[in-house]
C-alpha positions as CSV (number, residue, x, y, z in Angstrom):
1,M,0.0,0.0,0.0
2,C,1.0,3.6,-0.4
3,N,3.5,5.4,1.7
4,K,2.1,7.2,4.8
5,Q,3.7,10.4,3.7
6,N,1.7,10.3,0.5
7,K,-1.6,9.4,2.2
8,I,-4.6,11.6,2.9
9,N,-7.7,10.5,4.8
10,I,-11.1,12.2,4.5
11,D,-13.7,11.1,6.9
12,I,-17.3,11.8,6.0
13,K,-20.0,11.0,8.5
14,I,-23.4,10.4,6.8
15,T,-26.5,11.1,8.8
16,D,-30.2,11.9,8.2
17,I,-30.3,9.8,5.1
18,V,-31.0,6.2,4.2
19,V,-27.9,4.9,2.4
20,T,-29.2,2.8,-0.4
21,P,-27.4,1.4,-3.5
22,L,-28.6,4.5,-5.5
23,T,-27.1,6.8,-2.8
24,C,-23.7,5.3,-3.1
25,T,-23.9,5.0,-6.9
26,S,-24.6,8.8,-7.2
27,I,-21.8,9.8,-4.8
28,V,-19.2,7.6,-6.5
29,N,-20.1,8.6,-10.0
30,E,-20.1,12.3,-9.1
31,I,-16.7,12.0,-7.6
32,I,-15.5,10.4,-10.9
33,K,-17.0,13.1,-13.0
34,F,-15.4,15.7,-10.8
35,L,-12.0,14.1,-10.8
36,V,-11.6,13.5,-14.6
37,Y,-11.6,17.3,-15.0
38,Q,-9.7,18.3,-11.8
39,K,-7.0,15.8,-12.7
40,S,-6.7,17.1,-16.3
41,Q,-8.0,14.0,-18.0
42,I,-10.6,16.1,-19.9
43,P,-10.0,19.7,-20.7
44,Y,-13.3,21.0,-19.5
45,P,-15.9,20.1,-16.8
46,Y,-17.8,16.9,-17.5
47,N,-21.2,18.6,-17.8
48,W,-19.9,20.8,-20.5
49,L,-18.3,17.9,-22.3
50,Q,-21.7,16.1,-22.1
51,T,-23.5,19.1,-23.6
52,V,-21.1,19.5,-26.5
53,I,-21.1,15.8,-27.4
54,T,-24.9,15.4,-27.2
55,R,-25.5,18.6,-29.2
56,K,-23.1,17.5,-31.9
57,R,-24.7,14.1,-32.2
58,K,-28.1,15.6,-32.6
59,S,-26.9,17.9,-35.3
60,T,-24.9,15.4,-37.3
61,G,-26.1,15.0,-40.9
62,P,-24.8,14.9,-44.5
63,E,-23.7,18.5,-44.1
64,N,-21.4,17.5,-41.2
65,I,-19.3,15.0,-43.2
66,P,-15.6,15.7,-42.5
67,T,-13.6,17.7,-45.0
68,S,-10.0,18.6,-45.2
69,N,-10.9,22.0,-43.7
70,N,-12.2,20.6,-40.5
71,L,-10.2,17.4,-40.2
72,F,-8.5,18.5,-37.0
73,V,-11.9,19.5,-35.5
74,E,-13.4,16.1,-36.4
75,R,-10.4,14.2,-35.0
76,H,-10.6,16.1,-31.8
77,Y,-14.4,15.6,-31.6
78,K,-13.8,11.8,-32.1
79,T,-11.3,11.8,-29.2
80,A,-13.7,13.7,-26.9
81,S,-16.6,11.5,-28.0
82,I,-14.7,8.3,-27.1
83,A,-13.8,9.8,-23.7
84,Y,-17.4,10.8,-23.0
85,D,-18.7,7.3,-24.0
86,T,-16.1,5.7,-21.8
87,I,-17.0,7.7,-18.7
88,E,-20.7,7.0,-19.4
89,A,-20.1,3.3,-19.7
90,I,-18.0,3.2,-16.5
91,T,-20.6,5.1,-14.4
92,K,-23.4,3.0,-15.8
93,G,-21.4,-0.1,-14.9
94,I,-20.9,1.1,-11.4
95,K,-24.7,1.7,-11.1
96,I,-25.4,-1.9,-12.2
97,E,-22.9,-3.3,-9.7
98,F,-24.4,-1.4,-6.8
99,K,-27.9,-2.4,-7.8
100,N,-27.4,-6.0,-8.7
101,S,-24.4,-7.2,-6.7
102,F,-25.4,-9.9,-4.3
103,Q,-22.5,-9.1,-2.0
104,Y,-21.7,-5.7,-0.6
105,I,-19.1,-3.6,-2.4
106,K,-16.4,-2.8,0.1
107,E,-14.1,-0.3,-1.8
108,V,-13.9,1.6,-5.0
109,L,-10.6,2.7,-6.5
110,I,-10.2,5.5,-9.0
111,I,-6.7,5.2,-10.4
112,F,-4.7,7.7,-12.5
113,G,-1.5,6.4,-14.2
114,T,-0.1,4.8,-17.2
115,T,-1.0,1.4,-15.8
116,L,-2.6,0.0,-12.7
117,Y,0.8,-0.9,-11.3
118,T,2.4,2.5,-12.1
119,A,-0.3,4.6,-10.6
120,K,0.6,8.2,-9.8
121,E,-2.5,9.0,-7.8
122,V,-5.3,6.8,-6.3
123,F,-8.6,7.8,-4.8
124,R,-9.9,5.1,-2.6
125,I,-13.6,5.2,-1.4
126,N,-14.4,2.9,1.6
127,M,-18.1,2.1,1.3
128,P,-20.6,1.7,4.1
129,I,-23.0,-1.2,4.4
130,L,-26.0,-0.3,2.3
131,Q,-29.7,-0.5,3.2
132,R,-31.3,-2.8,0.7
133,N,-34.7,-3.3,2.3
134,H,-36.0,0.0,1.0
135,I,-37.9,1.1,-2.1
136,E,-35.5,3.6,-3.8
137,A,-38.3,5.5,-5.5
138,N,-39.5,6.6,-2.1
139,H,-36.1,8.3,-1.4
140,I,-35.0,9.9,-4.7
141,K,-35.8,13.5,-3.8
142,F,-34.2,13.1,-0.3
143,I,-31.2,11.4,-1.8
144,Q,-30.6,14.1,-4.4
145,K,-30.9,16.8,-1.7
146,N,-28.5,15.1,0.7
147,Q,-26.1,13.9,-2.0
148,Q,-25.1,17.5,-2.7
149,K,-24.5,18.0,1.0
150,I,-22.2,15.0,1.2
151,L,-20.3,16.0,-1.9
152,R,-19.8,19.6,-0.6
153,H,-18.4,18.1,2.6
154,I,-15.9,16.1,0.5
155,F,-15.0,18.8,-2.1
156,L,-14.7,21.6,0.4
157,S,-12.6,19.8,3.0
158,Q,-9.1,21.1,3.5
159,D,-7.6,17.6,2.8
160,W,-9.5,17.3,-0.5
161,L,-8.4,20.8,-1.6
162,K,-4.8,19.9,-0.7
163,A,-5.1,16.7,-2.8
164,M,-6.4,18.8,-5.8
165,E,-3.1,20.8,-5.7
166,N,-1.2,17.8,-6.9
167,V,-0.5,18.1,-10.6
168,C,-1.6,15.1,-12.6
169,P,-0.5,14.9,-16.3
170,T,-2.8,13.6,-18.9
171,T,-2.8,9.8,-18.5
172,N,-5.2,6.9,-18.1
173,M,-7.9,6.4,-15.5
174,Y,-8.9,3.0,-14.2
175,V,-11.7,2.0,-11.9
176,M,-11.7,-1.1,-9.6
177,L,-14.2,-2.5,-7.1
178,K,-13.5,-4.8,-4.1
179,K,-16.2,-7.2,-3.1
180,Y,-16.7,-10.9,-2.3
181,R,-16.3,-13.2,-5.2
182,E,-19.5,-14.0,-7.0
183,H,-20.8,-15.0,-10.4
184,T,-20.1,-12.2,-12.9
185,N,-23.2,-10.8,-14.5
186,E,-23.1,-10.8,-18.3
187,E,-24.0,-7.1,-18.5
188,S,-21.3,-6.1,-16.0
189,I,-18.2,-4.3,-17.3
190,F,-16.3,-5.4,-14.2
191,I,-14.3,-8.7,-14.2
192,P,-12.4,-10.3,-11.4
193,T,-8.6,-9.8,-11.5
194,S,-5.6,-10.9,-9.6
195,S,-4.7,-9.4,-6.2
196,Y,-3.9,-5.7,-6.3
197,D,-1.9,-3.4,-4.0
198,I,-1.7,0.3,-4.4
199,P,1.8,1.3,-5.5
200,I,3.8,2.5,-2.5
201,N,5.0,5.7,-4.2
202,S,1.6,6.8,-5.4
203,N,-0.4,9.6,-3.8
204,C,-3.3,7.9,-2.0
205,I,-6.5,9.8,-1.0
206,T,-8.9,7.7,1.1
207,I,-12.5,8.8,1.5
208,N,-14.2,7.0,4.4
209,L,-18.0,7.1,4.1
210,D,-19.1,6.5,7.7
211,Y,-22.7,5.5,8.0
212,K,-24.5,3.7,10.8
213,D,-28.2,3.2,10.6
214,E,-29.1,4.2,14.2
215,N,-32.7,5.0,13.3
216,D,-35.5,2.6,12.9
217,H,-36.6,3.5,9.3
218,V,-40.1,2.2,8.7
219,C,-40.8,4.4,5.7
220,C,-41.1,1.6,3.2
221,S,-42.3,-1.2,5.5
222,N,-45.9,0.0,5.7
223,I,-46.7,-0.4,2.0
224,T,-48.6,-3.6,1.9
225,V,-48.1,-4.3,-1.8
226,F,-44.3,-4.4,-1.4
227,N,-44.3,-6.5,1.8
228,D,-43.1,-9.7,0.0
229,S,-40.4,-8.0,-2.0
230,I,-39.2,-6.1,1.1
231,S,-39.1,-9.3,3.1
232,S,-37.2,-11.0,0.4
233,S,-34.7,-8.1,0.1
234,H,-34.2,-8.0,3.8
235,K,-33.5,-11.8,3.8
236,T,-31.1,-11.4,0.9
237,S,-29.3,-8.7,2.8
238,H,-28.7,-11.1,5.7
239,I,-27.7,-14.0,3.4
240,G,-25.2,-11.7,1.8
241,N,-23.6,-10.9,5.2
242,N,-23.5,-14.6,6.1
243,M,-21.9,-15.7,2.8
244,S,-19.4,-12.9,3.0
245,H,-17.6,-14.7,5.8
246,K,-17.2,-17.7,3.6
247,S,-16.2,-16.0,0.4
248,E,-13.0,-14.5,-0.8
249,E,-12.5,-10.8,-1.2
250,V,-11.3,-10.0,-4.7
251,W,-10.8,-7.0,-6.9
252,Y,-13.0,-6.4,-10.0
253,E,-11.5,-4.3,-12.7
254,A,-13.5,-2.3,-15.3
255,K,-12.9,-3.6,-18.8
256,L,-12.8,0.0,-20.0
257,S,-10.2,2.7,-19.0
258,L,-10.3,6.4,-19.8
259,K,-7.6,7.8,-22.0
260,G,-7.1,11.4,-21.1
261,F,-6.9,14.1,-23.7
262,K,-6.0,17.8,-24.1
263,D,-7.9,20.5,-25.8
264,C,-7.1,21.2,-29.5
265,F,-6.7,24.8,-30.6
266,I,-7.0,26.1,-34.2
267,N,-5.9,29.7,-34.6
268,K,-5.9,30.1,-30.8
269,V,-9.6,29.0,-30.7
270,S,-10.7,25.7,-29.1
271,A,-11.7,23.1,-31.6
272,T,-14.6,22.2,-29.4
């Protein structure tokens, strides 16, 4: 694991919210979207990249066929488009994992470097035990409201701001999940890999999401029509815990990795 001198810990206590798979999915994906820009893997904020790509795709027609005059523009657009699709695929894959994984996801690694084993900077998110005996639709508005609060606590913490000062060159981004070994879903982009240790010389920023369900949430248990599914989900949650002690913890690596890119300028004007 990384050297103590290169290690930063950020402790985030989560209260007043039911931490469901959707909650953690949203937090992890927003951190990824924030980091790809802050760590210079894309030349502009993710929301702006998304707007540019979607607008371009809607307007694409016969009149947009590349010509020699806009070859550099089209080449840059293709690079940006691939990066956007990669980020979308990774975040979608994370959502599927949190939603469908029979076993709890223990950690998420967001790795910047030429390869996994030559990582320059690693962001490690320690996940809490999730509440699965809830109907997520009942909590969406509350989750969205509190998600922003949690993200502000992370992004405005002094330790996080200090970590953002570290210059990261344009490189590759990898994402890994740690969970107990289970059958890999066909639609999953995450595959089991060999044991992995964070390189000792890399900068390591650990975000500890501390959540303890100290309240007796009965918000979803009084809806009769869902009683069977809630009971089943609750049982599944206990089964997952029991099997966890008998299973092996392994790393799952995303099949896709993001290749960072820089902006392209033509006559001092951004090609985008």
